[in-house]
N, C-alpha and C positions, 0 to 999 in steps of 0.2 A: 194711372198714367196721366190722367187729366190734372190731378193734384200736383204731380211731379212737374208737368209742363208749366203749370201756373206759378209754381215756386221759382222755376228757372226764369220765367218771364219777368217776375217781380224783382228778382235779384239783378237780372241783366239791365232792367230799367234804371235801377239805383246806381248801378256801376258804369252805365253807358258813357258818361263823360270821361271815365278813366280807362276803359278797356275796349271801346269801340275801335276795332282794328282795321288794318289794311287788308286787302284782298287782291287776287289776280283773277281776271276773267279768262278762263281757259278756252271757252268757245261760245259763239252765239249762232244759233240757226233759226231761221224763220221759214214758215210754210205759208204760202199764199193760196187762198181759196178763191173759188170763182165768184163768190159774192162780195169779195173785197176784205173779208176778215183775214187776219193773220195770226198764226200761232207762233209765239216766241219761246224759245227754249235757251236758257243761259246756264252755263256750268261755271260755278265760282269755287276758287280755292282760297279759303281764309288763311291768314298768317297764324303762327302759333301764339298761344297765350291770349287769345281774344275770345270773348263770349258773344259778340254781336258784330254785324257789319251793316253799313248803310249803302244800299246799291241804287243808283238812279234807274228808274224805269224808262223804257224806250217810248212809252205812250202814257197819256193821261187817263184814258178810259181803258180799264182793265177788267176782264171777266175770267171766271174760272181759274183763279190763281192757286197754284199748288207749289209749296216749297218743301223739299225733302232732302235728307242728308244722303251720304254714299251708300248707306244700307236700305234706303227706301223708306225710312221713318220720317213722318211729317215733323217739321220744325215750326215753333211759334214765330209769328211775325206780325208787324203792323205797317200800314202805310202812312207815311208822314209827308204830305204834299206830293212831290214828284219822286220821293224815295221810298224804297222798300227796306225796312229795318228787320233783319232776321237775327233771332236769338238762338244760341246753341251752347252745347257743353264741349264736347270733344270731336265735333264733325270736322273731317278733313276735306269734305267736298260738299257743295251745296248746289242743288239743281232747282231752277226756277222756271215754272211753265205758266203761261197765261195767254189769253186771246185778246185781240184788239182790233177795231176798225180804223184806228188812227193812222196807220202807217201807209195806207193806200188812198189815192184820189183818182177820180174818173173824169175825163174830159171827152164827152161823146163816146166814141167806141174805144178810146185809148185809156188804159189803166196805167197808173205809175205807182211803184212802191218805192218809199223813200225811207232811208235808215241812216243814222249817224252812229259810228262806233269807233273806238280806239283800236279794235282788232278786226281782221277779216271776218265777214259775215257770209254764212251759207244761206242761200235763197232757193227754195224749192217752189216751182211754179205748178199751176194745174196742168194736166196732160195735154189740153187743147190750147195752151198759151203759145204765142209767137212773139218773141222779143223784137221790138222795132227801134229801141234806142237804149243807149247805155251811157252813163256819165264817165265810165272808166272801163279799161280792158279787164275782164275777169282773170283771176288768178287760176281758176280751175273751172272746167266744165264736165259734168257727169250726167248724162241723160237730161232730165228736166230740171236739174239743179246746177247752179253756178256759185262760185265763191268770189265775192267782190272785195276789193282791198279796203283797208281801214280808211276812215273819213266819212264825208257826207256823200252818200251814193244815191243815185236814182236810176231805176230800170223801168223802161216803159214797155207795155206789152199789149196785145189784143188777144181776144179769145175766139178761136175759130168755132164755126157753127158745128154742133154735134147733132146728128140725126136723132129723132126720137127713139128712145130705148137704149141709146148708147150711153154707157156709164163709165166713169173713170174713178180712180181711187180718191180724187180730190175735188169732185164736183160739188160737194157739200161740206159744211163745217159741223155737221151733226155728230162727228166722231166723238169729241170729248169736251165740248164747251161747258157741259154740266160738271166737269171735273175730270182730271187726269189721274190715273191709278197711282197711288202712293208708292207702289213697288216698282214703278217703271225704271228701268236700268240706266245707269249712267253710260253704259256702252252704246245706247241708242243715240246719244248726243255726241256725234262724231265731231271732233275739232277740225276746222278747216285747215288745210295745208298752206303754210307760208313760206315753204322752202324755195319757191321760185315764182316767177311771174309769167311763165309761159303757160298757155292753155293746153288742156289735155282733152282729147276726144274720147268718148266712151267706147268700150268694146262692143262688137256686134256688127252684123252685116249692113244695117241701115244707118244713115247719118242722122244724128239727132237735130231737132229743130234749133236748139241752142247753138250747135256748131254752125249750122247754116247761117243763123243770124249774125254770129260773130264774123264769120268769113265774109258775109255780104257787107257788113259795116267796114271791115278792113279794106275790102276791095273798093268800096266807095271812097274811103279816106285816101287811099293811094291813087285812085283815079282822079279824085279832085285835086290832089297835089300836082300830079302830072298835068292836068288840065290847066291849072292856074299857072304853073311853071312855064308852059309853053305859050301862054298868052291866049286871049280869047278875042273874038270879034265884038266890036262895040255895039253893033246892031244885032238885036236878037232875031231868032227865027220866028216865023209866023205861027201863032198858036194853032192848035189842031181843032179847036171848037169856035163856034161863032161868038160874037160879042154878046148877043142875047142870051145864049146858053151860059156864058161865063157870068153875066149879071145874075141870072137865076141861081147859080151855084153860090154866089156871094151872100144870098139871103139865108143860106143854111148856117151862117156864122154870125155871131154877135159882134158886129163891127160898128165903129163910129162913122160918120160921114167923111171925115178926112181919110180914114183907112180905106173906105170904099173908093174914094176918088184916087187914092194912091195906087190901088190895085188895078183899077181901070185904066190909069195912065200907063202903068207897066204893061198891061195887056195891049194897049194901042201901040206901044213902042216895041212890040215884038216879044215881050216877056222879061225885058230887063232894061235898066237905065241907071245913071249915076244917081246916088242918093241926094246930092245937092241939087240935081236937076228936078227931081220929084219934089223936093222941099220948096224950091223957088216957084214951081208951078202952083203948088198949093198955098204958098205964102205964109208958111209957118216957121217959127224959130227952130234953130238947130237942135236945141235940147228936146223940144217937143217931137221933132222928126225922129230923133234918136230913140226916144222912148216908144214912139209908134212902131217903128220897125223891129224893135226888140219884142214887142207884143205880138206882132205879126209873125216874127220868126219862131217864137215859142209855140204858136198855133200851127206851125208847119206850112204857112201860106207863102212865105218868101225865104230867101237865103241872102244873107248879107256877107259880102266878101270883099277883100282888098285887092285893088288892081292899079298899079302905077301911083301909089300913094292916095288913091281916091277910094271911097266906099261905093260899091255897086250893090244894087238890089235886084234879085232875080226871082220871078214867080215860081213857086213850087206847087201851086194848086192845080 
């Protein structure tokens, strides 16, 4: 078997410039673990009359890589830079499985998973994950899994505290990082549905966390639209904490002096003010102010919105 595989690999390498074929990615699914590792499963359908395909990997750091055909037999491969080159004879389907820490980032308590794909991607989160932000509306929701549209997508989430002794199916990545079974069926790699853009709620008596998160985001978006449409008072309401407590909370974040001054100015103004007003008070250029508020907005400390052709900034802390 090893000799045959070696011969196929050698022939494929020699013929690669002539027969490296096209392929279709039929499905991509990723499973996110509590420690930030992600399991990636891709199912590829190569075109006829090809003996190899070059497939871009979703991450640079790859562990536990397994490549099998539709019968569960391992296929020879090599990694060339950011591409995985798979060699085969008569395979009609190729399944690629690997693990990587590259698709997730953590900012304090908030995790974010980022993926770029030309087709929808199914993302399965840990049981105790709660989604707090989405770059787009999911195509489908099913329990703790969602299907995100094609493109550059980011989903942010936090992990709820689990009491000692509580275990879930995805609290650890010890399942298969050392290697996935070569006989793993293609049936387990369910292709995401792309027949519609409406969300689906899972069956069962209890509402899933994903459904709650999406409904909450939609409600906030609709509420924000109505709020802006109807107009807002220029003076903000008085913050519910003292200035001293607010200053203490600012020390929890990695802020520049100008960012601290801007947030304190907003606090003193009742929580919101014109962006130009804050900029003039601090004496900084427009572009500098714009970048500063972009950073603060990404950290969830402020919200920048348009009102009467002016940019306003509102505290979110």
